[in-house]
C-alpha positions in Angstrom: 0.0 0.5 0.3 0.9 3.3 -1.0 -0.8 6.6 -0.1 0.9 10.5 -0.9 -0.6 13.9 0.3 1.0 16.8 -1.3 0.2 20.2 -0.9 2.4 23.4 -2.5 2.9 26.1 0.3 3.8 29.6 -0.8 7.0 29.9 1.4 10.5 28.5 1.4 10.9 25.3 2.2 13.7 26.9 5.4 10.5 28.5 6.7 8.2 25.5 6.6 11.0 23.9 7.7 11.7 25.1 10.8 7.9 24.1 11.7 8.2 20.8 10.9 11.5 20.6 13.0 9.1 21.2 15.8 6.6 18.3 15.6 5.7 16.2 18.4 8.2 19.2 20.7 6.8 21.4 23.5 5.9 24.1 20.5 4.1 22.4 18.2 2.3 24.4 15.8 1.8 21.6 13.5 0.3 18.8 15.0 -3.2 19.7 14.7 -5.8 20.3 17.9 -8.8 18.0 17.9 -6.6 14.5 17.1 -4.8 12.3 19.2 -1.9 14.3 20.2 1.8 13.0 18.5 4.7 11.8 21.4 8.1 11.0 20.8 9.6 9.8 24.0 13.3 11.6 23.2 12.1 14.5 21.1 12.1 14.4 17.1 15.7 12.6 16.6 16.8 8.9 15.3 15.8 6.1 17.9 13.0 8.2 19.4 9.6 6.2 20.0 6.1 7.2 20.2 3.3 7.5 18.2 -0.4 9.2 18.1 -3.2 7.0 19.4 -2.6 3.6 18.9 -0.2 4.3 15.8 3.3 3.6 16.7 6.6 4.2 15.7 10.6 4.8 15.9 12.2 7.9 14.4 14.4 5.9 11.9 15.8 9.1 9.9 16.0 12.5 10.3 17.2 15.6 8.3 16.5 19.0 10.2 13.9 21.1 7.9 13.8 18.4 4.9 12.8 15.0 5.9 11.3 12.4 8.7 10.6 9.3 8.6 9.0 6.9 10.8 8.9 3.0 11.1 5.9 1.5 12.2 6.2 -0.8 15.1 5.6 -4.6 14.6 2.2 -6.1 15.4 0.4 -3.0 14.2 -0.7 -4.4 10.7 1.1 -2.0 8.4 4.7 -2.8 7.8 6.6 0.0 7.0 6.8 3.8 7.2 5.5 6.7 7.0 7.8 10.2 6.3 7.5 13.5 5.5 9.3 15.5 2.8 9.8 19.2 1.9 11.3 20.3 -1.4 12.0 23.9 -2.7 10.4 25.0 -5.4 12.0 28.2 -5.9 13.1 31.0 -3.1 9.3 31.0 -2.0 7.7 28.2 -2.8 8.0 24.4 -1.5 6.2 21.1 -1.7 5.3 19.0 1.3 4.7 15.8 0.7 3.6 12.2 3.5 4.2 9.3 2.0 3.0 6.0 4.2 4.4 2.7 2.4 3.6 0.1 4.0 2.3 -3.9 3.8 -0.9 -4.7 5.5 -2.1 -7.7 7.4 -4.2 -8.7 10.0 -7.0 -6.9 11.2 -5.3 -3.8 8.8 -6.3 -5.1 5.4 -10.1 -4.2 6.6 -9.6 -1.2 9.4 -7.4 0.6 6.2 -9.5 0.9 3.3 -12.8 1.2 5.3 -11.6 3.5 8.4 -7.9 4.3 8.9 -7.3 5.6 4.8 -9.5 8.4 5.3 -9.2 9.7 9.1 -5.4 9.7 7.7 -6.1 11.7 5.1 -8.0 14.3 7.2 -5.7 14.6 9.5 -2.8 15.3 7.2 -5.2 18.3 5.6 -5.7 19.0 8.8 -1.6 19.2 9.3 -0.7 20.7 6.2 -3.1 23.7 6.7 -1.5 23.5 10.2 2.2 24.2 7.8 1.1 27.2 4.9 -1.1 29.1 7.7 1.9 28.6 10.1 4.3 29.7 7.2 2.4 32.2 5.2 -0.4 33.5 7.8 -3.0 32.4 5.9 -4.0 29.4 3.8 -4.8 30.0 0.0 -7.3 27.7 -0.8 -9.2 28.2 2.9 -9.5 25.5 5.4 -9.4 21.4 4.9 -12.9 20.2 5.3 -14.1 16.8 6.5 -15.9 14.4 4.6 -19.3 12.7 6.1 -17.6 9.4 6.3 -14.8 11.2 8.2 -16.7 13.1 11.1 -18.9 9.6 11.3 -16.1 7.7 11.8 -14.7 10.3 14.3 -18.4 10.7 16.2 -18.4 6.3 16.5 -15.0 6.0 17.8 -15.8 8.4 20.3 -13.6 11.5 19.4 -15.0 14.8 19.5 -16.1 16.3 16.0 -14.3 19.7 16.9 -13.3 21.5 13.6 -13.3 24.4 12.6 -14.1 24.3 9.0 -16.3 21.4 9.1 -19.1 23.0 8.6 
């Protein structure tokens, strides 16, 4: 399975990279509110472990301002990794990319296509909103909107339906 989410941001990769480097730190301005908090036991550095909600991983590669790769912990049902990449597209524009690459097994064969994929993509769009807003002061296309399916999944899983753009 491979899932790729991207957003072009009208800010330098260096400016966006400063925000991304704060992920899971005490002044994290990237991780979206209303989602299970991301925690890393030793901060954003290689060897740190943690996750968000039931999703557990370890930091296996980190290039400040450019790349973060997190490898899923065994037993999750996804063998593989997810990573954030920042690519400059000029002096004042960059591409933020999130790649999830893995092999599904067990119950994840059913959970990924029915549930997890949709909430994962919604979380990432909220995260991209924070990167864009934090580096430019605005959202070019307005805030991401959760689909009715994502709102339903959050409700049945007991997650508050707080989202300013959910409408």
